[in-house]
N, C-alpha and C positions, 0 to 999 in steps of 0.2 A: 118961502116953497113954498108951490105947485105940486103935487105929482097928477102924474101924468102915464094914465094908464096902469098895468102893470106892473108890479116892482117887489121887488123883493120886498119882506117886513125885516122895521129897524125897534129891537126896543134896546134904549140906553136903560139901562139899570142904578141903584143905586143913590142917583140924586137927593143932595138933601139941601142947593144956594138956590139964590131966585135966577144966578146967573148963569148958571149950568142947566135948571131948569127950561130956560129964553135961549138958551145956545143949542140944544135938545128940540127948541121946536119951529127955531131957524132952520134949522137945517133939515127942516120934516123927516121930523120922527113919526114909526106909527103908534109909538106908547113909549111913555118913561115909567118907570121905577121909582117905588119908596119901600127901602130895606124893615121888617119890624122883629127884624133876628133881634133879639136884646144883646145877644149876647158881637157880634156885627160891628166893625166899626165903621159904616156906613146909616146906622141904626136914628132912625127919625120916631119923635113921638106920632103919633095921627093927626093930632093938633095942626103941627108944623108940616107935615103930609096938608092935609086938606088945604091950609095956607100957600103952597109955593100951586098946589092943583087950582089954582084962582085963573093962573097965570097959562093953563095948557087948556087949547081951546078946543071945545067939542069935537068928537071927532078922533080925539088921539084919547088913547085909552090909560089910565090911570090904577096903574098894577100896586095891590100890595105884593108882598114878600111875605112870606110867611115859615118860620122850620118848626115842624112837628106843633101845632099850635092845635086845641082844640076844636072843633066848630065852633061852640059863643064866644071866640075870644076874634073870629076869624069876621064870626058878624059884628061884633060891640064898634073893632080896626077899624075895617071895611066903609062901615057907617060913618063913623067918629071924622076917619079921611076924607071921605066920599069919595073913593076909589067904583070903580066900574068891572076892575079885573082882581081875580086874587089869586099870585101865584104860588102853590101845592108846593113846598121838601117836603122829603122826610118818609112820616107813615102816615100814609093819605088813605081816609076810607071812601069805594065808594059811593057810600051813600049820604056822607059828607059834599062832594062834587053832585051830587044827584041836585041838595038838597041847596046849593046855594047857585046851583045856575036856577033853579025857579023860583029861589028869591030874585031871580034877572042880576044877575055877577056869572061874569064868564071868564070860567076856571082856566087854570093851567095848570095841568100836572106835569112837575116837575123829577127829571129819573135822573141818574144814575147811567151813561153808557155802556156802564158794564150789568143793568142790571136792566137793561132794553129786553133782550130774550127772555129773559122770566118774563115781565110784567106781557111780550106778546104771546107769547103762548096761553097766556092768561085770554085769551081770544073777547077784551072788552067791548064795549056800542064806542065810534068813535069817538074821542075827545082828544080834544086843543094837549101838548107835548113840549116839554121844553128837556132834550137831552146837557146834559150837564158834566162834569166832569168827577169825580166824589167828594170834594171836597168845593162848594160851593160858591167862585169873589173869589176864588185866590190865584187869578190868574195863571192856570194850569190846561192842558190842551188835553182832550182826552183820548187814547191811543184809539183808531180808529179802528182799531181788530176786533175791541171790544164785544164792536157790535156784528160781530162773525159774517160779515157780508149785505146784512139785513136791515132797511131803516122803516122810521114808520111810513107809512101810506096815507096818512089824513095830512092836517094841517100841523108844523109842529119848528120845531126854533132848537138851532144848535145856540147854546151859548159853551162855555167855559176854553177859556185864555185865548179869546181871540180882540185882537187890535188891526189902529191903522197898516199892517205893514204881512196880518199874514191871513187879511179874512177872506182876500177874491182867495188864495190861493183850496182855504177850507170849501166854498160857498161853492167850488167849483168839483168841491173828491165829495162832494155827499150830501150838495144837492138840497139841501133846505129851503124850509116854505121860510123861513125870517130868519136871521141871526140878531144874539141876546146877548149885549155889553156892560161892563163895569170897569173893571180893575182895569184891562187896555186901557182905558180915555181916562187915565189921574197920572195924575203928572208927581203925587203923591201915595202911599196907601190910604184908599178915604177920600184926594181929593182931585175931583175933574179939574181935569184940560178944558179948555172952551175946544182950541184950539186944535185936539185930537178928540171930540167930538164929531167936530166939521171935518175933519181928516177921515174921521172913520164912516159918516155917513156917504161920501164923495167916495169914498171903496171904492164902497159897494152899492152905488149906485152905478158909477162908471160900469164893471160888467155886464150889465146891460142886461145883467141876467132877470127874469122873470120865474113867479113860484111856478114850481115846480109839481105842486098839487096846493087843488083850491082847500080850501074850512070847510072842515064837513057840517056842514045846515044844522045834523045833532048836536056838533056844540058850538052855536054860536049863539 
């Protein structure tokens, strides 16, 4: 699938098979995510992610998802899995984000919607964000009132309970730069549905929506 012009950024996360990676690539996603949180049902070993990553063309981000991981662990897995991008959940030190960026990776800081107000008040420099529910990967949308009427002003991804059936409504309500889906394109927990991957991407593209915020240069 050839992308034409600006469009909502789409990330499919928690992939673990050749077929699901190929389905994401064929649908025209912008990023494919591999989960390195050991307790997740979607966990993959770094070497497995590296093998799957060979099926991902240049221009599609290869994202590693981490939960409360040390800087050393993130660096090691990013190297072994041949990642371009790291998505950091849990406790994230600003210095670690800057260090990873300086090393050529593209960090995404993941926040719960409930913690966004506190983050926003801290006046940190521009960076890529992801807003999620309290429990990432649980398939539960967050309450939009948790944002207190605010939203990120730079490049940010909307996550949390998105599905082919509700993603259009959520995009129109929150105007994100992009969307991130995992459980919403599964046939059962941890098992991706190729049909639902295609349906999700089709639903997003059919909105005709364009990104409301360009990615900040400092966060690229």
